N, C-alpha and C positions, 0 to 999 in steps of 0.2 A: 794165633790170637789176632783178632781184628783191631784196628785202631779206632776206638770209640770217640764220638764227638763230645760225649759228656765228660764230667770231671768228678773226681773223688777226693775228698780231703780226709785223711786219717788222723789229723791232729786232735788232741784232746783238750786244747786250750779253750777256755770259756765254754764249757758244756752248756748247751741249750741256747746260747746266743745266736747261733746260725739258724736255729729252728724257727725264727720269727718270719722268714720268707717262705712259708709253706705253700705248696700248690693246693688247689681245691680238688684236683684229680691226679691220678697216676696212670700213665699209659704203660701197659705191659704187653709185650709181643712175644709170641712163640710160633715159629713157622709162619703160616699165613693167618693165624688168629691174632686178634687185637682185643685186649680187655681194657676198658676205660673205667677205672675204679675211683670211688669217692675216697678222698684222703682225710684222715683225722690227724691234726697236728700232733707231732711227737711220736707217731707210730713209725716203726721200721717198715721197710718194704715187705718183709716177711709177714709182719702183723697185718698189713693192708691186704696182701694176697690171701692169707688164711681167712680173714673176716669175710672176704668176698667169694671164697670157695675156689680161688684160682690155685691150682697145684704148683707148689714151689718146694722142691726137696730141701730138707733141713735135718740136722742131727743135734749138734751141741747147743746151739743158740747162744754161744759165748764168743764167737769169732775165732774159734780154734781149729775147726775141722775142714772148712771150705766146701761143704756139701751144698750150700746155698748161693754159690757164686752166680752173679748176674752181670750183664754188660750194660753200662749206662750209655744210652744212645744220644740223649739230649738232656740238658740240665746238669745238676750237680747234687751230690750227696755228701754227708759227713758220716764216717764210720765211728761208732762209739768204741769199738775194739777191733783189732786186726792182728792175728798171730799167724796168718796164712799168706797173704798177698805181698809180693815184693813191690817196691816203688815203681818198677817197670810195668808190672801188672796193673797197678793203679793208674799210671799214665795212659795205658791202653784202654782204660774205661772199665776195668773189672772192679766189682764191689761185692761185699758180703751182704746178702739180703737180710740176714738176721741182725745186722748191726748198722745198716744204712738208713739214715734219716734224710729225706729231701731237704735241700737248703735253697732251692730256686723255685720260682713260680711255675716253671714247666719242668716235668720230669718224664722221661720215656726210658724204659729198660727192655732189654731182650732177655727172656727167660731161657734157661738151658733146655 
């Protein structure tokens, strides 16, 4: 696993408070492709991808299976729930797309 430049916060304290610094766009990368997607405040990364037609695998949508793991390259997210990733995974920039809400003005992620 690569060391990501982005950060992930899995704390559940003050839900919604961190969502006030939302980006206007989310940059998603896969291989050589780059998707620049309009972001709607409060959406998870998975919801943003689905709305824009960008494929991102998912299964449970509860933060329990890990199918939707992405790597945060820049910016930060807050996960609403996480039953899969360890603290080391999170420090390396991994996040669950179905639970991750951007909390910075800039967000870039690498899709699997």
